[in-house]
HTML snippet that shows the backbone in 3Dmol.js (N, CA, C, O; Angstrom):
<script src="https://3Dmol.org/build/3Dmol-min.js"></script>
<div id="view" style="width:600px;height:400px;position:relative"></div>
<script>
const pdb = `
ATOM      1  N   MET A   1      13.118 -92.234   2.990  1.00  0.00           N
ATOM      2  CA  MET A   1      13.511 -92.143   4.375  1.00  0.00           C
ATOM      3  C   MET A   1      14.813 -92.863   4.632  1.00  0.00           C
ATOM      4  O   MET A   1      15.674 -92.365   5.358  1.00  0.00           O
ATOM      5  N   LYS A   2      14.965 -94.073   4.020  1.00  0.00           N
ATOM      6  CA  LYS A   2      16.209 -94.864   4.218  1.00  0.00           C
ATOM      7  C   LYS A   2      17.371 -94.069   3.639  1.00  0.00           C
ATOM      8  O   LYS A   2      18.427 -94.019   4.268  1.00  0.00           O
ATOM      9  N   ASP A   3      17.234 -93.458   2.498  1.00  0.00           N
ATOM     10  CA  ASP A   3      18.315 -92.688   1.890  1.00  0.00           C
ATOM     11  C   ASP A   3      18.736 -91.509   2.772  1.00  0.00           C
ATOM     12  O   ASP A   3      19.920 -91.190   2.882  1.00  0.00           O
ATOM     13  N   GLU A   4      17.745 -90.874   3.396  1.00  0.00           N
ATOM     14  CA  GLU A   4      18.044 -89.758   4.319  1.00  0.00           C
ATOM     15  C   GLU A   4      18.834 -90.195   5.514  1.00  0.00           C
ATOM     16  O   GLU A   4      19.763 -89.512   5.944  1.00  0.00           O
ATOM     17  N   MET A   5      18.467 -91.335   6.053  1.00  0.00           N
ATOM     18  CA  MET A   5      19.176 -91.871   7.237  1.00  0.00           C
ATOM     19  C   MET A   5      20.624 -92.278   6.853  1.00  0.00           C
ATOM     20  O   MET A   5      21.571 -92.018   7.595  1.00  0.00           O
ATOM     21  N   GLU A   6      20.760 -92.915   5.690  1.00  0.00           N
ATOM     22  CA  GLU A   6      22.107 -93.272   5.213  1.00  0.00           C
ATOM     23  C   GLU A   6      22.962 -92.034   4.990  1.00  0.00           C
ATOM     24  O   GLU A   6      24.151 -92.046   5.309  1.00  0.00           O
ATOM     25  N   GLN A   7      22.385 -90.969   4.451  1.00  0.00           N
ATOM     26  CA  GLN A   7      23.093 -89.750   4.219  1.00  0.00           C
ATOM     27  C   GLN A   7      23.504 -89.098   5.573  1.00  0.00           C
ATOM     28  O   GLN A   7      24.612 -88.583   5.718  1.00  0.00           O
ATOM     29  N   TYR A   8      22.599 -89.140   6.525  1.00  0.00           N
ATOM     30  CA  TYR A   8      22.908 -88.590   7.853  1.00  0.00           C
ATOM     31  C   TYR A   8      24.071 -89.352   8.504  1.00  0.00           C
ATOM     32  O   TYR A   8      24.997 -88.741   9.038  1.00  0.00           O
ATOM     33  N   ILE A   9      24.014 -90.700   8.454  1.00  0.00           N
ATOM     34  CA  ILE A   9      25.064 -91.528   9.029  1.00  0.00           C
ATOM     35  C   ILE A   9      26.380 -91.257   8.346  1.00  0.00           C
ATOM     36  O   ILE A   9      27.404 -91.107   9.013  1.00  0.00           O
ATOM     37  N   ASN A  10      26.376 -91.189   7.009  1.00  0.00           N
ATOM     38  CA  ASN A  10      27.608 -90.923   6.264  1.00  0.00           C
ATOM     39  C   ASN A  10      28.205 -89.570   6.628  1.00  0.00           C
ATOM     40  O   ASN A  10      29.427 -89.444   6.713  1.00  0.00           O
ATOM     41  N   GLU A  11      27.371 -88.557   6.844  1.00  0.00           N
ATOM     42  CA  GLU A  11      27.850 -87.229   7.276  1.00  0.00           C
ATOM     43  C   GLU A  11      28.461 -87.297   8.670  1.00  0.00           C
ATOM     44  O   GLU A  11      29.505 -86.697   8.923  1.00  0.00           O
ATOM     45  N   CYS A  12      27.819 -88.017   9.562  1.00  0.00           N
ATOM     46  CA  CYS A  12      28.342 -88.190  10.936  1.00  0.00           C
ATOM     47  C   CYS A  12      29.688 -88.919  10.916  1.00  0.00           C
ATOM     48  O   CYS A  12      30.582 -88.559  11.681  1.00  0.00           O
ATOM     49  N   VAL A  13      29.852 -89.910  10.082  1.00  0.00           N
ATOM     50  CA  VAL A  13      31.119 -90.628   9.967  1.00  0.00           C
ATOM     51  C   VAL A  13      32.169 -89.690   9.382  1.00  0.00           C
ATOM     52  O   VAL A  13      33.284 -89.610   9.898  1.00  0.00           O
ATOM     53  N   LYS A  14      31.826 -88.989   8.325  1.00  0.00           N
ATOM     54  CA  LYS A  14      32.747 -88.020   7.640  1.00  0.00           C
ATOM     55  C   LYS A  14      33.230 -86.967   8.624  1.00  0.00           C
ATOM     56  O   LYS A  14      34.406 -86.604   8.618  1.00  0.00           O
ATOM     57  N   ASN A  15      32.324 -86.470   9.473  1.00  0.00           N
ATOM     58  CA  ASN A  15      32.688 -85.412  10.389  1.00  0.00           C
ATOM     59  C   ASN A  15      33.303 -85.896  11.715  1.00  0.00           C
ATOM     60  O   ASN A  15      33.627 -85.087  12.584  1.00  0.00           O
ATOM     61  N   GLY A  16      33.458 -87.197  11.860  1.00  0.00           N
ATOM     62  CA  GLY A  16      34.164 -87.768  13.001  1.00  0.00           C
ATOM     63  C   GLY A  16      33.334 -87.937  14.255  1.00  0.00           C
ATOM     64  O   GLY A  16      33.895 -88.056  15.344  1.00  0.00           O
ATOM     65  N   TYR A  17      31.995 -87.950  14.136  1.00  0.00           N
ATOM     66  CA  TYR A  17      31.146 -88.084  15.293  1.00  0.00           C
ATOM     67  C   TYR A  17      30.900 -89.568  15.656  1.00  0.00           C
ATOM     68  O   TYR A  17      30.747 -89.905  16.829  1.00  0.00           O
ATOM     69  N   ILE A  18      30.866 -90.426  14.658  1.00  0.00           N
ATOM     70  CA  ILE A  18      30.629 -91.865  14.890  1.00  0.00           C
ATOM     71  C   ILE A  18      31.517 -92.681  13.951  1.00  0.00           C
ATOM     72  O   ILE A  18      32.013 -92.182  12.941  1.00  0.00           O
ATOM     73  N   LEU A  19      31.704 -93.964  14.321  1.00  0.00           N
ATOM     74  CA  LEU A  19      32.350 -94.896  13.446  1.00  0.00           C
ATOM     75  C   LEU A  19      31.326 -95.433  12.468  1.00  0.00           C
ATOM     76  O   LEU A  19      30.131 -95.176  12.617  1.00  0.00           O
ATOM     77  N   LYS A  20      31.780 -96.182  11.462  1.00  0.00           N
ATOM     78  CA  LYS A  20      30.856 -96.709  10.476  1.00  0.00           C
ATOM     79  C   LYS A  20      29.777 -97.626  11.065  1.00  0.00           C
ATOM     80  O   LYS A  20      28.684 -97.736  10.510  1.00  0.00           O
ATOM     81  N   ASP A  21      30.090 -98.289  12.203  1.00  0.00           N
ATOM     82  CA  ASP A  21      29.095 -99.164  12.829  1.00  0.00           C
ATOM     83  C   ASP A  21      28.105 -98.379  13.728  1.00  0.00           C
ATOM     84  O   ASP A  21      27.170 -98.951  14.287  1.00  0.00           O
ATOM     85  N   GLY A  22      28.339 -97.068  13.846  1.00  0.00           N
ATOM     86  CA  GLY A  22      27.424 -96.200  14.639  1.00  0.00           C
ATOM     87  C   GLY A  22      27.938 -95.879  16.014  1.00  0.00           C
ATOM     88  O   GLY A  22      27.285 -95.139  16.751  1.00  0.00           O
ATOM     89  N   LYS A  23      29.107 -96.416  16.398  1.00  0.00           N
ATOM     90  CA  LYS A  23      29.626 -96.114  17.743  1.00  0.00           C
ATOM     91  C   LYS A  23      30.055 -94.668  17.858  1.00  0.00           C
ATOM     92  O   LYS A  23      30.844 -94.201  17.036  1.00  0.00           O
ATOM     93  N   PRO A  24      29.555 -93.930  18.863  1.00  0.00           N
ATOM     94  CA  PRO A  24      29.888 -92.525  19.023  1.00  0.00           C
ATOM     95  C   PRO A  24      31.376 -92.380  19.411  1.00  0.00           C
ATOM     96  O   PRO A  24      31.887 -93.126  20.246  1.00  0.00           O
ATOM     97  N   ILE A  25      32.061 -91.391  18.778  1.00  0.00           N
ATOM     98  CA  ILE A  25      33.462 -91.110  19.144  1.00  0.00           C
ATOM     99  C   ILE A  25      33.688 -89.618  19.455  1.00  0.00           C
ATOM    100  O   ILE A  25      34.751 -89.219  19.931  1.00  0.00           O
ATOM    101  N   LYS A  26      32.663 -88.816  19.172  1.00  0.00           N
ATOM    102  CA  LYS A  26      32.778 -87.369  19.497  1.00  0.00           C
ATOM    103  C   LYS A  26      31.389 -86.796  19.652  1.00  0.00           C
ATOM    104  O   LYS A  26      30.462 -87.160  18.929  1.00  0.00           O
ATOM    105  N   CYS A  27      31.261 -85.895  20.605  1.00  0.00           N
ATOM    106  CA  CYS A  27      29.966 -85.242  20.893  1.00  0.00           C
ATOM    107  C   CYS A  27      29.580 -84.254  19.780  1.00  0.00           C
ATOM    108  O   CYS A  27      30.393 -83.433  19.354  1.00  0.00           O
ATOM    109  N   HIS A  28      28.361 -84.347  19.333  1.00  0.00           N
ATOM    110  CA  HIS A  28      27.881 -83.446  18.271  1.00  0.00           C
ATOM    111  C   HIS A  28      27.421 -82.127  18.830  1.00  0.00           C
ATOM    112  O   HIS A  28      27.088 -81.216  18.073  1.00  0.00           O
ATOM    113  N   ILE A  29      27.395 -82.005  20.144  1.00  0.00           N
ATOM    114  CA  ILE A  29      27.025 -80.722  20.780  1.00  0.00           C
ATOM    115  C   ILE A  29      28.226 -79.889  21.111  1.00  0.00           C
ATOM    116  O   ILE A  29      28.313 -78.740  20.678  1.00  0.00           O
ATOM    117  N   CYS A  30      29.201 -80.452  21.900  1.00  0.00           N
ATOM    118  CA  CYS A  30      30.340 -79.673  22.347  1.00  0.00           C
ATOM    119  C   CYS A  30      31.673 -80.084  21.683  1.00  0.00           C
ATOM    120  O   CYS A  30      32.713 -79.488  21.962  1.00  0.00           O
ATOM    121  N   GLU A  31      31.634 -81.102  20.806  1.00  0.00           N
ATOM    122  CA  GLU A  31      32.794 -81.565  20.063  1.00  0.00           C
ATOM    123  C   GLU A  31      33.821 -82.338  20.914  1.00  0.00           C
ATOM    124  O   GLU A  31      34.908 -82.651  20.429  1.00  0.00           O
ATOM    125  N   SER A  32      33.494 -82.637  22.133  1.00  0.00           N
ATOM    126  CA  SER A  32      34.422 -83.332  23.002  1.00  0.00           C
ATOM    127  C   SER A  32      34.550 -84.830  22.620  1.00  0.00           C
ATOM    128  O   SER A  32      33.590 -85.451  22.165  1.00  0.00           O
ATOM    129  N   THR A  33      35.734 -85.373  22.815  1.00  0.00           N
ATOM    130  CA  THR A  33      35.935 -86.797  22.595  1.00  0.00           C
ATOM    131  C   THR A  33      36.023 -87.535  23.986  1.00  0.00           C
ATOM    132  O   THR A  33      36.363 -88.715  24.060  1.00  0.00           O
ATOM    133  N   ASN A  34      35.717 -86.821  25.010  1.00  0.00           N
ATOM    134  CA  ASN A  34      35.739 -87.358  26.386  1.00  0.00           C
ATOM    135  C   ASN A  34      34.372 -88.024  26.643  1.00  0.00           C
ATOM    136  O   ASN A  34      33.461 -87.399  27.185  1.00  0.00           O
ATOM    137  N   LEU A  35      34.250 -89.276  26.253  1.00  0.00           N
ATOM    138  CA  LEU A  35      32.951 -89.958  26.350  1.00  0.00           C
ATOM    139  C   LEU A  35      32.996 -91.017  27.452  1.00  0.00           C
ATOM    140  O   LEU A  35      34.067 -91.448  27.881  1.00  0.00           O
ATOM    141  N   GLU A  36      31.815 -91.421  27.894  1.00  0.00           N
ATOM    142  CA  GLU A  36      31.690 -92.380  28.975  1.00  0.00           C
ATOM    143  C   GLU A  36      30.628 -93.408  28.668  1.00  0.00           C
ATOM    144  O   GLU A  36      29.514 -93.067  28.271  1.00  0.00           O
ATOM    145  N   GLU A  37      30.977 -94.670  28.854  1.00  0.00           N
ATOM    146  CA  GLU A  37      29.991 -95.743  28.724  1.00  0.00           C
ATOM    147  C   GLU A  37      29.322 -95.899  30.091  1.00  0.00           C
ATOM    148  O   GLU A  37      29.979 -95.812  31.129  1.00  0.00           O
ATOM    149  N   TYR A  38      28.023 -96.127  30.077  1.00  0.00           N
ATOM    150  CA  TYR A  38      27.272 -96.278  31.332  1.00  0.00           C
ATOM    151  C   TYR A  38      26.019 -97.091  31.129  1.00  0.00           C
ATOM    152  O   TYR A  38      25.692 -97.459  30.001  1.00  0.00           O
ATOM    153  N   ASP A  39      25.330 -97.369  32.181  1.00  0.00           N
ATOM    154  CA  ASP A  39      24.033 -98.038  32.153  1.00  0.00           C
ATOM    155  C   ASP A  39      24.091 -99.418  31.485  1.00  0.00           C
ATOM    156  O   ASP A  39      23.326 -99.706  30.565  1.00  0.00           O
ATOM    157  N   TYR A  40      24.995-100.249  31.954  1.00  0.00           N
ATOM    158  CA  TYR A  40      25.161-101.560  31.396  1.00  0.00           C
ATOM    159  C   TYR A  40      24.051-102.513  31.809  1.00  0.00           C
ATOM    160  O   TYR A  40      23.621-102.497  32.962  1.00  0.00           O
ATOM    161  N   TYR A  41      23.584-103.341  30.888  1.00  0.00           N
ATOM    162  CA  TYR A  41      22.637-104.420  31.183  1.00  0.00           C
ATOM    163  C   TYR A  41      23.327-105.739  30.809  1.00  0.00           C
ATOM    164  O   TYR A  41      23.866-105.884  29.712  1.00  0.00           O
ATOM    165  N   TYR A  42      23.297-106.668  31.720  1.00  0.00           N
ATOM    166  CA  TYR A  42      24.008-107.933  31.532  1.00  0.00           C
ATOM    167  C   TYR A  42      23.060-109.093  31.367  1.00  0.00           C
ATOM    168  O   TYR A  42      21.987-109.122  31.970  1.00  0.00           O
ATOM    169  N   LEU A  43      23.469-110.087  30.520  1.00  0.00           N
ATOM    170  CA  LEU A  43      22.763-111.334  30.414  1.00  0.00           C
ATOM    171  C   LEU A  43      23.474-112.365  31.259  1.00  0.00           C
ATOM    172  O   LEU A  43      24.690-112.524  31.148  1.00  0.00           O
ATOM    173  N   ASP A  44      22.753-113.054  32.085  1.00  0.00           N
ATOM    174  CA  ASP A  44      23.316-114.061  32.942  1.00  0.00           C
ATOM    175  C   ASP A  44      24.402-113.549  33.824  1.00  0.00           C
ATOM    176  O   ASP A  44      25.269-114.324  34.229  1.00  0.00           O
ATOM    177  N   GLY A  45      24.403-112.257  34.151  1.00  0.00           N
ATOM    178  CA  GLY A  45      25.333-111.645  35.052  1.00  0.00           C
ATOM    179  C   GLY A  45      26.727-111.340  34.547  1.00  0.00           C
ATOM    180  O   GLY A  45      27.547-110.802  35.292  1.00  0.00           O
ATOM    181  N   HIS A  46      27.022-111.678  33.269  1.00  0.00           N
ATOM    182  CA  HIS A  46      28.384-111.421  32.798  1.00  0.00           C
ATOM    183  C   HIS A  46      28.470-111.019  31.301  1.00  0.00           C
ATOM    184  O   HIS A  46      29.482-110.439  30.909  1.00  0.00           O
ATOM    185  N   LEU A  47      27.507-111.288  30.493  1.00  0.00           N
ATOM    186  CA  LEU A  47      27.517-110.902  29.060  1.00  0.00           C
ATOM    187  C   LEU A  47      26.791-109.553  28.900  1.00  0.00           C
ATOM    188  O   LEU A  47      25.647-109.417  29.332  1.00  0.00           O
ATOM    189  N   ILE A  48      27.423-108.596  28.306  1.00  0.00           N
ATOM    190  CA  ILE A  48      26.807-107.290  28.141  1.00  0.00           C
ATOM    191  C   ILE A  48      25.758-107.386  27.015  1.00  0.00           C
ATOM    192  O   ILE A  48      26.077-107.742  25.881  1.00  0.00           O
ATOM    193  N   GLU A  49      24.529-107.067  27.352  1.00  0.00           N
ATOM    194  CA  GLU A  49      23.445-106.991  26.354  1.00  0.00           C
ATOM    195  C   GLU A  49      23.242-105.559  25.817  1.00  0.00           C
ATOM    196  O   GLU A  49      22.980-105.358  24.631  1.00  0.00           O
ATOM    197  N   GLU A  50      23.370-104.581  26.713  1.00  0.00           N
ATOM    198  CA  GLU A  50      23.117-103.195  26.325  1.00  0.00           C
ATOM    199  C   GLU A  50      23.975-102.239  27.149  1.00  0.00           C
ATOM    200  O   GLU A  50      24.336-102.526  28.291  1.00  0.00           O
ATOM    201  N   TYR A  51      24.291-101.103  26.544  1.00  0.00           N
ATOM    202  CA  TYR A  51      24.867 -99.997  27.275  1.00  0.00           C
ATOM    203  C   TYR A  51      24.743 -98.733  26.493  1.00  0.00           C
ATOM    204  O   TYR A  51      24.475 -98.769  25.292  1.00  0.00           O
ATOM    205  N   SER A  52      24.936 -97.593  27.153  1.00  0.00           N
ATOM    206  CA  SER A  52      24.812 -96.276  26.534  1.00  0.00           C
ATOM    207  C   SER A  52      26.154 -95.546  26.578  1.00  0.00           C
ATOM    208  O   SER A  52      27.058 -95.918  27.326  1.00  0.00           O
ATOM    209  N   VAL A  53      26.260 -94.499  25.761  1.00  0.00           N
ATOM    210  CA  VAL A  53      27.434 -93.638  25.747  1.00  0.00           C
ATOM    211  C   VAL A  53      26.989 -92.211  25.848  1.00  0.00           C
ATOM    212  O   VAL A  53      26.061 -91.783  25.162  1.00  0.00           O
ATOM    213  N   LYS A  54      27.666 -91.460  26.724  1.00  0.00           N
ATOM    214  CA  LYS A  54      27.324 -90.038  26.852  1.00  0.00           C
ATOM    215  C   LYS A  54      28.612 -89.224  26.920  1.00  0.00           C
ATOM    216  O   LYS A  54      29.687 -89.751  27.206  1.00  0.00           O
ATOM    217  N   CYS A  55      28.477 -87.942  26.654  1.00  0.00           N
ATOM    218  CA  CYS A  55      29.612 -87.025  26.696  1.00  0.00           C
ATOM    219  C   CYS A  55      29.876 -86.650  28.169  1.00  0.00           C
ATOM    220  O   CYS A  55      28.960 -86.236  28.880  1.00  0.00           O
ATOM    221  N   LYS A  56      31.126 -86.796  28.615  1.00  0.00           N
ATOM    222  CA  LYS A  56      31.422 -86.473  29.993  1.00  0.00           C
ATOM    223  C   LYS A  56      31.498 -84.952  30.211  1.00  0.00           C
ATOM    224  O   LYS A  56      31.449 -84.496  31.354  1.00  0.00           O
ATOM    225  N   GLU A  57      31.611 -84.191  29.172  1.00  0.00           N
ATOM    226  CA  GLU A  57      31.719 -82.744  29.275  1.00  0.00           C
ATOM    227  C   GLU A  57      30.323 -82.078  29.430  1.00  0.00           C
ATOM    228  O   GLU A  57      30.114 -81.279  30.343  1.00  0.00           O
ATOM    229  N   CYS A  58      29.389 -82.415  28.541  1.00  0.00           N
ATOM    230  CA  CYS A  58      28.111 -81.760  28.576  1.00  0.00           C
ATOM    231  C   CYS A  58      26.944 -82.671  28.957  1.00  0.00           C
ATOM    232  O   CYS A  58      25.819 -82.199  29.126  1.00  0.00           O
ATOM    233  N   GLY A  59      27.204 -83.962  29.093  1.00  0.00           N
ATOM    234  CA  GLY A  59      26.168 -84.909  29.540  1.00  0.00           C
ATOM    235  C   GLY A  59      25.230 -85.403  28.471  1.00  0.00           C
ATOM    236  O   GLY A  59      24.307 -86.150  28.797  1.00  0.00           O
ATOM    237  N   THR A  60      25.399 -85.039  27.222  1.00  0.00           N
ATOM    238  CA  THR A  60      24.497 -85.457  26.150  1.00  0.00           C
ATOM    239  C   THR A  60      24.638 -86.946  25.904  1.00  0.00           C
ATOM    240  O   THR A  60      25.751 -87.456  25.776  1.00  0.00           O
ATOM    241  N   LYS A  61      23.499 -87.656  25.837  1.00  0.00           N
ATOM    242  CA  LYS A  61      23.485 -89.076  25.474  1.00  0.00           C
ATOM    243  C   LYS A  61      23.696 -89.153  23.999  1.00  0.00           C
ATOM    244  O   LYS A  61      22.963 -88.538  23.225  1.00  0.00           O
ATOM    245  N   LEU A  62      24.729 -89.930  23.585  1.00  0.00           N
ATOM    246  CA  LEU A  62      25.143 -89.938  22.190  1.00  0.00           C
ATOM    247  C   LEU A  62      24.726 -91.236  21.470  1.00  0.00           C
ATOM    248  O   LEU A  62      24.649 -91.244  20.242  1.00  0.00           O
ATOM    249  N   GLY A  63      24.469 -92.282  22.169  1.00  0.00           N
ATOM    250  CA  GLY A  63      24.067 -93.505  21.536  1.00  0.00           C
ATOM    251  C   GLY A  63      23.810 -94.618  22.536  1.00  0.00           C
ATOM    252  O   GLY A  63      24.171 -94.541  23.710  1.00  0.00           O
ATOM    253  N   HIS A  64      23.159 -95.670  22.008  1.00  0.00           N
ATOM    254  CA  HIS A  64      22.826 -96.827  22.830  1.00  0.00           C
ATOM    255  C   HIS A  64      23.114 -98.042  22.031  1.00  0.00           C
ATOM    256  O   HIS A  64      22.669 -98.158  20.889  1.00  0.00           O
ATOM    257  N   TRP A  65      23.869 -98.979  22.612  1.00  0.00           N
ATOM    258  CA  TRP A  65      24.205-100.240  21.936  1.00  0.00           C
ATOM    259  C   TRP A  65      23.344-101.322  22.573  1.00  0.00           C
ATOM    260  O   TRP A  65      23.272-101.455  23.795  1.00  0.00           O
ATOM    261  N   ALA A  66      22.677-102.110  21.680  1.00  0.00           N
ATOM    262  CA  ALA A  66      21.857-103.220  22.220  1.00  0.00           C
ATOM    263  C   ALA A  66      21.913-104.366  21.208  1.00  0.00           C
ATOM    264  O   ALA A  66      21.667-104.181  20.016  1.00  0.00           O
ATOM    265  N   TYR A  67      22.237-105.529  21.708  1.00  0.00           N
ATOM    266  CA  TYR A  67      22.211-106.758  20.927  1.00  0.00           C
ATOM    267  C   TYR A  67      22.992-106.668  19.612  1.00  0.00           C
ATOM    268  O   TYR A  67      22.577-107.201  18.583  1.00  0.00           O
ATOM    269  N   GLY A  68      24.143-105.973  19.678  1.00  0.00           N
ATOM    270  CA  GLY A  68      25.039-105.924  18.518  1.00  0.00           C
ATOM    271  C   GLY A  68      24.886-104.728  17.605  1.00  0.00           C
ATOM    272  O   GLY A  68      25.615-104.624  16.618  1.00  0.00           O
ATOM    273  N   TYR A  69      23.962-103.815  17.894  1.00  0.00           N
ATOM    274  CA  TYR A  69      23.734-102.703  17.016  1.00  0.00           C
ATOM    275  C   TYR A  69      23.636-101.382  17.792  1.00  0.00           C
ATOM    276  O   TYR A  69      23.167-101.343  18.930  1.00  0.00           O
ATOM    277  N   TRP A  70      24.090-100.310  17.145  1.00  0.00           N
ATOM    278  CA  TRP A  70      24.020 -98.968  17.732  1.00  0.00           C
ATOM    279  C   TRP A  70      22.734 -98.270  17.315  1.00  0.00           C
ATOM    280  O   TRP A  70      22.355 -98.271  16.144  1.00  0.00           O
ATOM    281  N   GLU A  71      22.075 -97.678  18.299  1.00  0.00           N
ATOM    282  CA  GLU A  71      20.904 -96.802  18.052  1.00  0.00           C
ATOM    283  C   GLU A  71      21.373 -95.385  18.202  1.00  0.00           C
ATOM    284  O   GLU A  71      21.926 -95.028  19.243  1.00  0.00           O
ATOM    285  N   LEU A  72      21.172 -94.572  17.209  1.00  0.00           N
ATOM    286  CA  LEU A  72      21.628 -93.166  17.262  1.00  0.00           C
ATOM    287  C   LEU A  72      20.520 -92.259  17.754  1.00  0.00           C
ATOM    288  O   LEU A  72      20.715 -91.049  17.863  1.00  0.00           O
TER     289      LEU A  72
END
`;
const viewer = $3Dmol.createViewer("view");
viewer.addModel(pdb, "pdb");
viewer.setStyle({}, {cartoon: {color: "spectrum"}});
viewer.zoomTo();
viewer.render();
</script>
């Protein structure tokens, strides 16, 4: 299972959908690079703990960042 996930991530990086750390840079549905960060959660009112990224063209949620890591 771990090898399959690594292979999937490597393919996404190779095809320009995400950076190596998992940050989305292009929509896998409509190929748009017009992305939007939204749904911020803050610690103590000023430190970002979590946020999501979606495609502004088709609305697809592309990833969620929490506590230093991207969830695909």
